[in-house]
C-alpha positions as CSV (number, residue, x, y, z in Angstrom):
1,M,0.0,0.0,0.0
2,S,2.8,2.4,0.9
3,A,4.6,1.7,-2.3
4,A,1.5,2.2,-4.4
5,T,0.8,5.5,-2.5
6,G,4.4,6.6,-3.1
7,S,4.2,5.9,-6.8
8,R,0.9,7.7,-7.0
9,R,2.4,10.7,-5.3
10,L,5.4,10.7,-7.6
11,S,3.1,10.5,-10.6
12,L,1.1,13.6,-9.8
13,P,4.1,16.0,-10.3
14,V,4.9,14.2,-13.5
15,L,1.4,14.4,-14.8
16,A,1.2,18.1,-13.8
17,A,4.5,18.8,-15.7
18,L,3.2,16.9,-18.8
19,G,-0.1,18.7,-18.7
20,F,1.6,22.0,-18.5
21,G,3.9,21.1,-21.4
22,A,0.9,20.0,-23.4
23,L,-0.9,23.2,-22.7
24,V,2.1,25.3,-23.8
25,M,2.4,23.3,-27.1
26,L,-1.4,23.5,-27.7
27,T,-1.7,27.3,-27.0
28,P,-0.6,28.4,-30.5
29,M,-3.0,25.9,-32.1
30,L,-5.9,27.0,-29.9
31,W,-5.1,30.7,-30.7
32,T,-5.1,29.9,-34.4
33,L,-8.4,28.1,-34.1
34,L,-10.1,31.0,-32.2
35,L,-8.9,33.5,-34.7
36,S,-10.2,31.5,-37.6
37,F,-13.8,31.8,-36.2
38,K,-13.7,35.6,-35.9
39,S,-14.6,38.2,-38.6
40,N,-11.7,40.0,-40.2
41,A,-13.2,43.4,-39.3
42,E,-13.1,42.7,-35.6
43,L,-9.5,41.3,-35.7
44,M,-8.2,44.4,-37.6
45,G,-9.3,46.5,-34.6
46,N,-8.1,44.2,-31.8
47,S,-6.8,40.6,-32.0
48,A,-7.9,40.1,-28.4
49,A,-11.5,39.9,-29.8
50,A,-10.8,36.2,-30.4
51,F,-11.7,35.5,-26.8
52,S,-15.2,36.9,-27.0
53,A,-18.3,36.1,-29.0
54,P,-19.7,36.3,-31.7
55,Y,-18.0,33.6,-33.8
56,T,-18.6,33.0,-37.5
57,L,-17.9,30.3,-40.1
58,E,-17.5,33.0,-42.9
59,N,-13.8,32.5,-43.1
60,Y,-14.3,28.8,-43.8
61,R,-17.0,29.5,-46.4
62,A,-14.6,31.8,-48.2
63,I,-12.1,29.0,-48.6
64,F,-14.5,27.1,-50.9
65,A,-15.8,30.3,-52.6
66,G,-13.4,31.5,-55.2
67,S,-10.3,30.6,-53.2
68,L,-7.4,28.5,-54.6
69,T,-7.0,26.8,-51.2
70,T,-9.0,23.8,-52.4
71,Q,-6.7,23.4,-55.4
72,W,-3.7,23.7,-53.3
73,L,-5.0,21.1,-51.0
74,V,-5.6,18.7,-53.9
75,N,-2.0,19.3,-55.1
76,S,-0.6,18.6,-51.6
77,L,-2.6,15.4,-51.3
78,I,-1.4,14.2,-54.7
79,V,2.2,15.0,-54.1
80,S,2.3,13.7,-50.5
81,L,0.4,10.5,-51.2
82,G,2.4,9.8,-54.4
83,T,5.7,10.5,-52.6
84,T,4.7,8.3,-49.7
85,A,3.7,5.4,-51.9
86,G,7.0,5.6,-53.9
87,V,9.1,5.8,-50.8
88,L,7.4,2.7,-49.2
89,I,7.9,0.7,-52.4
90,L,11.5,1.6,-53.1
91,C,12.7,1.6,-49.5
92,S,11.1,-1.8,-48.7
93,L,12.8,-3.3,-51.8
94,A,16.1,-1.7,-51.0
95,G,15.9,-2.5,-47.3
96,Y,15.2,-6.2,-48.1
97,G,18.1,-6.3,-50.6
98,F,20.6,-4.8,-48.2
99,A,19.5,-6.9,-45.3
100,R,18.9,-10.3,-46.9
101,L,20.7,-10.5,-50.2
102,D,24.4,-11.0,-50.8
103,F,25.7,-9.1,-53.9
104,P,28.9,-7.4,-54.9
105,F,29.7,-4.0,-53.2
106,R,26.7,-4.3,-50.9
107,R,28.6,-2.7,-48.0
108,T,30.0,0.0,-50.2
109,L,26.6,0.9,-51.6
110,F,25.1,1.0,-48.2
111,V,27.8,3.4,-47.0
112,F,26.9,5.7,-49.9
113,V,23.3,5.5,-48.8
114,L,24.3,6.6,-45.3
115,L,26.4,9.4,-46.7
116,G,23.2,10.7,-48.3
117,L,22.0,11.5,-44.7
118,A,24.9,14.0,-44.3
119,I,24.3,15.9,-47.5
120,P,21.9,18.9,-47.0
121,E,19.2,19.4,-49.7
122,Q,20.5,23.0,-50.3
123,A,23.8,21.6,-51.5
124,V,22.3,19.9,-54.5
125,I,19.4,22.4,-55.3
126,L,21.1,24.0,-58.2
127,P,22.0,20.9,-60.2
128,R,18.6,19.4,-59.4
129,H,16.9,22.6,-60.6
130,Q,18.9,22.5,-63.8
131,F,18.3,18.8,-64.3
132,F,14.5,19.1,-63.9
133,A,14.4,22.2,-66.1
134,D,16.2,20.3,-68.9
135,L,13.6,17.5,-68.6
136,G,10.7,19.9,-68.5
137,L,9.4,18.6,-65.2
138,H,8.9,21.9,-63.4
139,N,5.2,22.8,-62.8
140,S,4.2,19.2,-62.9
141,Y,3.3,16.5,-60.3
142,P,6.3,14.3,-61.2
143,G,8.6,17.2,-60.7
144,L,7.2,17.8,-57.2
145,M,7.3,14.2,-56.2
146,L,10.5,12.7,-57.6
147,P,13.0,14.5,-55.3
148,G,11.2,13.1,-52.3
149,L,11.9,9.5,-53.4
150,T,15.6,9.8,-52.9
151,G,15.7,10.0,-49.1
152,S,18.3,7.8,-47.5
153,F,16.6,7.6,-44.1
154,G,13.9,5.3,-45.4
155,V,16.4,2.8,-46.9
156,F,18.4,2.8,-43.6
157,F,15.2,2.4,-41.5
158,M,13.8,-0.5,-43.5
159,T,17.2,-2.2,-43.7
160,Q,17.5,-2.2,-39.9
161,Y,14.0,-3.5,-39.5
162,F,14.5,-6.4,-42.0
163,R,17.8,-7.3,-40.3
164,A,16.0,-7.7,-37.0
165,I,13.7,-10.4,-38.5
166,P,15.1,-13.9,-37.9
167,K,16.7,-15.4,-41.0
168,E,15.2,-18.8,-40.0
169,L,11.9,-17.6,-41.6
170,D,13.7,-17.3,-45.0
171,E,15.3,-20.7,-44.7
172,A,12.0,-22.3,-43.8
173,A,10.3,-20.7,-46.8
174,M,13.1,-21.8,-49.1
175,L,12.7,-25.4,-47.9
176,D,9.1,-25.1,-49.0
177,G,10.2,-24.0,-52.5
178,A,9.3,-20.3,-52.2
179,S,11.2,-17.9,-54.4
180,R,13.0,-14.8,-53.2
181,F,10.2,-12.5,-54.2
182,R,7.6,-14.7,-52.6
183,I,9.5,-14.7,-49.4
184,F,9.7,-10.9,-49.5
185,W,6.1,-10.4,-50.4
186,K,4.3,-13.1,-48.4
187,V,6.6,-13.8,-45.4
188,L,8.7,-10.7,-44.5
189,L,6.8,-7.7,-45.8
190,P,3.7,-8.3,-43.6
191,L,6.0,-8.4,-40.6
192,T,7.2,-4.8,-41.4
193,I,3.8,-3.2,-41.4
194,P,4.5,-1.2,-38.2
195,A,7.8,0.1,-39.7
196,Q,6.1,0.9,-43.0
197,A,3.3,2.8,-41.2
198,T,5.9,4.8,-39.3
199,L,8.0,5.6,-42.4
200,G,4.8,6.4,-44.3
201,V,3.6,8.9,-41.7
202,F,7.0,10.6,-41.5
203,T,7.3,10.7,-45.3
204,F,3.8,12.1,-45.6
205,L,4.4,14.8,-43.0
206,A,7.7,15.8,-44.5
207,S,6.2,16.0,-48.0
208,W,3.1,17.8,-46.8
209,N,5.2,20.5,-44.9
210,D,7.9,20.8,-47.6
211,Y,8.3,24.4,-48.7
212,W,11.8,24.6,-50.2
213,W,11.4,22.5,-53.3
214,P,7.8,23.3,-54.2
215,L,8.7,27.0,-54.0
216,I,11.4,26.4,-56.6
217,S,9.7,23.9,-58.9
218,A,6.1,25.3,-58.9
219,T,6.0,28.8,-60.5
220,T,2.3,28.9,-61.4
221,S,-0.5,28.9,-58.8
222,D,-2.1,25.9,-60.4
223,Y,0.7,23.7,-59.1
224,F,1.2,25.4,-55.7
225,T,1.1,23.1,-52.7
226,L,-0.6,24.4,-49.5
227,T,2.7,25.5,-47.9
228,V,3.6,27.7,-50.9
229,G,0.0,28.8,-51.5
230,L,-0.6,29.9,-48.0
231,A,2.8,31.7,-47.9
232,S,1.9,33.5,-51.1
233,A,-1.5,34.4,-49.7
234,Q,0.1,35.8,-46.6
235,M,2.5,37.9,-48.6
236,N,0.2,39.1,-51.3
237,Y,-3.2,39.8,-49.8
238,A,-3.0,39.4,-46.1
239,Q,-4.3,42.9,-45.5
240,T,-7.3,42.6,-47.8
241,S,-8.3,39.0,-46.9
242,G,-7.7,39.4,-43.2
243,L,-6.1,37.6,-40.4
244,G,-9.1,35.4,-39.7
245,F,-9.2,34.1,-43.3
246,L,-5.4,33.2,-43.1
247,M,-6.0,31.3,-39.8
248,A,-8.9,29.4,-41.3
249,Q,-6.6,28.4,-44.2
250,A,-4.0,27.2,-41.7
251,V,-6.6,25.1,-39.8
252,F,-7.9,23.7,-43.0
253,A,-4.4,22.7,-44.1
254,S,-3.7,20.9,-40.8
255,I,-6.8,18.6,-40.9
256,P,-5.3,15.9,-43.2
257,I,-2.2,15.7,-41.0
258,L,-4.4,15.2,-37.9
259,I,-6.4,12.5,-39.7
260,V,-3.3,10.6,-40.8
261,Y,-1.8,10.6,-37.3
262,I,-5.1,9.4,-35.7
263,I,-5.4,6.5,-38.2
264,F,-1.7,5.3,-37.8
265,Q,-0.9,6.2,-34.2
266,K,-1.0,2.6,-33.0
267,Q,1.3,1.4,-35.7
268,I,3.8,4.2,-34.9
269,V,3.8,3.3,-31.2
270,R,4.3,-0.4,-32.1
271,A,7.2,0.4,-34.4
272,M,8.9,2.7,-31.9
273,A,8.4,0.1,-29.1
274,G,9.9,-2.6,-31.3
275,A,12.8,-0.4,-32.2
276,A,13.4,0.3,-28.5
277,V,13.4,-3.5,-27.6
278,R,15.8,-4.2,-30.4
């Protein structure tokens, strides 16, 4: 009883600290949400009006009435989902190859993959821009997606996960006459679903929030992603559209990220717990 009471007493300060930290992190989001429900006329006079009624949905109606935000949302979904699918396919295959297959220069190639983690994107932006310009890929969905498929982290992450799976499973499947691809597809790949879910969420978030490459590659508003589109809106017509409309756009842009995390949060926890055990 005394031990249980002591642990309960110790947990209260920890819970209080965690609650305070969560409140600090949520304050900007709550502030943004409140501003999005206020009329622009009120906020131009005093932003503290966010704490008092009345509230309105006019800013959200304006998003769907003549605004390019919906088009930017579609662009972000296409680019993020396409990039995520490509990364999962390529990194799963590469991770299986590095972890399970024996081929010439395997270690050397894996070292080159790891070196990719140390090269900042800004260091290769000029040759990448010239390369895509020569191919005519700017202002296109492939031009926005292809750079995201070259990340080294996904290959490293999947390689480590495949290595942690016992090789006895491969040997047993080979004794049953299964081919290499069948072993990968039917035996090993289902065991990596938590890792794929984690990598998929991280890739989706990175692609969704990417601003640097879409700013360079997309020069027409029809191919703007949400990050570039909202930034251009803030710079070009923040005074005329109003603070409330900009905050409504920000809230609208964050909804898909919230949905993705809610759907895959269990897989993320499982993958992180498995990585900690290993």
